[in-house]
N, C-alpha and C positions, 0 to 999 in steps of 0.2 A: 480370435482366441481370447477368452476372459479368464481371469484368475482373481480370486478373493484376496483381499489385503488385510493385514491385522486391523481389527476394527475397534477394539475396547478404547484405546486412548484416543483415536481419531474421533469416534462418536462423542466421547466426553468432550473433546476439544471443540467440536462443531455444535454442540448443544448447551454450551455453558451459559448462554445468555437467556436463561429462562428465569424471569423475575415476576413477582407479584407486587403490584403497586397501586396506589391510589390514582384517581384520574388526573390527567395533566392539567395544570393551571393554564388559563388563558395567557398566551405569550405577548409580551410587549418587546419590540425590538429596540435595544438600547444603542446599537452601534451598526453602521453600514459597513461591513468588512470589504466590500467592493470598492469603496472610496480609496483613491490613491492618497489622500491626505488624512487617513483614519488615525485617530488618537487611541493609544492604548487605554482600556479600562481598568482604572485601579481597583483591584479586587482584594478582599481580606478574607482568607480561608482559615477560619478559626479551628484549632485542633479539636476534632470531634471527641466527645466523651465516650467512655466504655473502654474495654480492655484492648480492643483492636481499632479504636477510633483514630489513633495517631496514624496508623499504617494506612487507613483508608483515606484520610484527609491529605496525606503526602502524595499518594498516587494521583488523586484529583489535582493537586497543585502542579505536579510534574506535567500532567497532560495539558492543562490550560496554559501553563507558562511557555510550553513549546510552541503554541499556536502564533505567538507574536501579537495576538489580539488583546491579551490582558497583561497588566502590570501587577504581578502578584507581590503584595506587600510583605515586608519582613515581620514575621510573627513576634519578633522581639520588641517591636514598637506598639503591639497591641495593648490597650488599656483595659479592655473588658475581658474577663476570664471566660473560658469555654462554658462553664456552668452557669454564668450569669445570663439573665434575659437580655435581649437586644436593647440597646440605649443609643439612639441616634447620635447624641453628643460625643460618645466614646469613639465613634468611627469617622465623624466629620472632622474631628480634631487631628486625625492622621491622614486625611486626605482620601479615604476610601469612598468609591462610588457604590460598591456592591459588597455585601457581606454574606458568607456562607457559614452557617452553624449547623451542627448535627449531633446526633448520638448514635452510637452502634451497640447493639446487644447481640450476645452469642450464646448459643447452647451447644450441646455436643454435635447436633445435626444441622443446626440452622444459624444463619447469619441475617440480622435484620438492621435496618438503618432508617432514621427518620431525619430528613434534610429540610432546612429552611433557607431561603434566599431573601435578602433584605435590600431594598432600595434606600440608601442613606439620605439622599436629597429629599424623598418624600416621607422618610421615617417610617416605612411600613413593610410588612412582609409581602413579597410579590409572587412567592412560589413555595409550595410545601408538597413534599412527596414521601411516601414510605415504600421501602424495598424489602424483599425477602427472598433468600436463596439458600443454596446448600452452604454448609460452613466452610468448605474447601474453596469457594469460588469468591474469595475476598477481592482479587484484582478485577475480575469481570464486573463485580458489583460496583467497584470504585469507578471503572471505566464508564459504566452506564450513567452514574451520577454525573460524571464530567460531561457526557454527551448532552444530558438534560440541561445542565447549567449553561453549556454552550449554545444550545438551541434557544433557551430563554432569553439570552442576552443578544444573540446575533440573528436569530430567526433562521438559521442555517443548520443543517445536520452536522454533527461531529463525526470524527473518524476514529474515535477511541475504542470502538469495538470491532474494528476491521482487523485483518490478519495479513501477514506477509509470508509468502512461500519462498523458499530459497534451497540452493543445493549446498550440502556440506560434504567435504571430502575428507575421508579418514582411511588410512591404511591402503591407499590405492583404490578405494572404492567410493562411489558417489551415492548419496541418499537424499531424498526429498524431506524437508522439514517445514513445519508451520510454527509461527510465533504470533503473540499479540503485536499489535502495531508498534510498540515500544521495545520489542525483542524479548520480552519476558515469556515465561511458560512455554519454552520451546518443546515441541512434540514431533517425534518421527512419524512419517506417514507410512512407513514399512516398505517403501519403494527403493529399490537399490539397483545399481548397474555398474559396469566398468567406467562408464561415463554417462552423465546426464546433463542435458543442456535445455535452455529456453522454456522454462515452464510458463504457461499462459493460463489465465482464468477465462472461464466462459462468463458471459455478461451477467448471469444470475449468481455466480459464485459456487454453482453445484458441480463443476467439472474442472479438471485440469488437463492440459495438453502439454506434452514435453517429448523430448528426443532421448533416447537411451541406446547405448551401444552394448549389446549382449551377444555372446557367442559369436564374436567378430562380425556382427552385422547391425547396421543402424536401422532403428525402427521409430515410428511415430506412435506414441502411446496416449491413451486417454484414461484418466482416473475419475470415476463417477462416485461422488461422495454419498449420494442418495443410496445407491445400490452396493457401495463399498466393493466395487470391482474394478479391475484394470483390464483394458482392452488394447491389444495391438491394432492400431488403425491401418497402418501401412508399413511395409518394409521392402527393401530391394538392395541389390548390390550397390556399392558407392555409398555416398552420404545422404542422410535424410534428416533435416533439421526443422523442428517445429516452428510455425509462425503464429497464427491466430485463429480464433473461432469466428464464424459468422454471427451476426447478432442473436439469432435463435439457436445457435450451436448445432445446426443440422449439417454444416460444412466446416472443414478445417483447411487452412492454407499452410503450406510449407515449401521449402526449398529441397529439391531432390536432383541428384545427378543420375538418375535412372536412365536418362537418354544421352548422356555425356556430361557437358558442362552443367553445373548447377543452375536450375531455372525454377521458376515459381509455378506451383500447382494448387489446384483446389480439389478437394476430395469430398464427395457426399457420403456422409456416415451410414445412412440407411441404404442408399442406392449403390454404393461401393463404386461409384462413377469417378474416374480420375480425369480431370481436364487441365491442360497446360495453359498457363496464363502468359508467359514470356517465352521468347525464342532467341534470346541474346547468345552470341558466341562466347561472351565473357561469363562472369559469375553474378547471378542474381539471388539474393538471399534476405532474410529477415523481414518478411512481409507483415505489416502492421495495418489492420483495418481501421478506418475512421469510425467514430461513434455512430454515425448515421448509416454506415455500411456502404457508402457510395464510393469511396476512394482507398486506395492502398498505397502507403508509403513503404518503400523498400530500398535496399542497398544494391548497387550495381557498379561494376568497374568497366562498363561499356565505353566510358569516355576516357579510360586510362587509369584512373585511381578510384578507390571506393567512395562513392558519393550517394546522397539521398535522392531518390526520384519518387514522383507521385504519378499514379495512373488510375483510370477508372477501375471499378471493381472487375469489369469483363476483360481487363488487360489492355484497353485502348487509351488513347490521349496521354501518352507518356511524356512527362516533362521533368527536367532536372530541377531539384530544389536547392542543394547547397553548392556553392562555387568557392567557398573558402576552406582551406585545410586540404591536406593530401590523403586523409583516411577518416571518412565519417561513416558510422555504422550504429546498430541497435536503436532504430527509431521507435518511439511509442507516443501515440496520440494523448492529448489531454481529454478528460471526460467530455468537455464542451466542443472539442475539435477545433479550438482556436490556436493551439500551440502543439508543437512536436518536440519532444525531448530526445536527445540522442548523445552518443559519445564520439568525439572527434579528437584527432591528433592535433596538439599544440606543442611545437617543438619536438621533444622526444618522448612526450607522455601523452596519455589520453585523458581528456577532460569532458565534463558534462555541459552541453550547450542546450539552449532552447531557441526555436525559430518558429515564425508563423508558417502556415501552410502555403502562404503566397510568397514566401522567402524574406519577409520583413522581421525586424525586431531580433536578429541574431544577437544572443547574449550568452557569455560564458559564466557558469556558475561555480566551478571548482578550480583549484589551483595547486593542490598538494597531491603528490603521488599519481598513480594511474587510476581513473575512475571510469567505470563502465556499467552496463546493464541497467540503465534508468527506466523507471516507470512512475507514473503519477498515482497519488491517492485518489480515492473516488470523488473527492470534492475539487481536485485540481490544485489544492494549495500546497501540497507537499510532494516530494520525491524521495523514492528509495533508490539506491544504487550500490554498487560494490567498489571497494577501494583497497589499494595496498599501502596507504599512506603511513601505516603503523608498522609496516614491515611484513604483514601477512594479509592475504586477501580477506576482506571482511565486509559485512553489510552495514550501510550507513543510511540515515535519513537526513533530510533538510527541508527547509521551506522552499517554495518554488522560486524565491528570489535569490536563493543560494545562501541564505542566512541559517544559523543555528545548526550547522553540520555536526552530527554525532553518531557514534558507532553504537549499533544495537545488537550485533551478533556476538556469541560467546568467544572469549580469547582462547588461543591455543588450537583452534581448528580453522581450516580453510573454508570460507563461506562465499558464495557468489550466486549470480543469476537470480536476484530477488525480484518478486512481482508482487505489487500491492493488490489485495482483493478488492473487488468492486463493490462490496457491501460488508 
């Protein structure tokens, strides 16, 4: 069964990153962010000229500062005014390695920016780019500039144009919402239900899989952004909780109690073939597929308490992953497949942990409130999760080290189940 969903806001949201720009300059990598002893790059982001220049430069500064890769210098110590041409001495005197300068021009319909990046040690411009977009898309423009600066300095892709999907609960009804990576520009997807749980992205970011309780029945649903349609993939008596997509999104995994106790199933979208993966007498839930599609991490209480297990994609070779804690749940793989993030009970509260797929490197990342629903950013350097540390359940982000934890969802509403987009 398919139904169309409200498309106007969603299409605008998904097509916002349409910019015209000059060719990318040849990149020189200034920092190896994979090094454990990496030094932060002192960067000076001069306030851009133009009526909206300050706002654009502040978004860029917030983006780069959160990464932990850059040391954003206080603009109060800047010697050189934004309108002055770059002078190497003005910036070496305050300890800057890199300087960003720019100008923003606006018309009723268009927003344009011209950005330059300077290497202070070499005293030269190393990057110049022009951008043009619709006047209403200031923040996407700024995020695009931040991505390009990040790429120029690190050689890696930034995450500033990615999105986060989450569930928002108002008046006893759940809805799916999308926001920028930093929680700004929140948009409803037009999907509502008595209860909505476990949204998951397809690998190409074109689809969402989630569970919804409607008319007293749990169903697995798929939202296709390209067609702007919602399809009920599977429903039955009992509970049906969404898990994950296969790499090419032709199959979905979920937990269902259709045959009694909740077990794991895989369902072919085109073939409508339902295959059972586990036959435990206990509860098996929350299947998460590894990036290469070969392994599934899931939660089971087959040994007494909910713990993480790993098995082959065909359901064989099951092994227990976690042995610490009495209640571990919500596993999610890192993009490289070298780590798994999950929520585990510590004392009387749930905290976020990371562990290697071989059981090594168990690390606790949070300590305040109850923390759940973790997932990695597409570069694996950041994690989104939900927490009630401020008295209401809300969406937070942090670095994968546990540093720089901050709330990004609106106040006054209950938000949970966040998932970081793959692109």
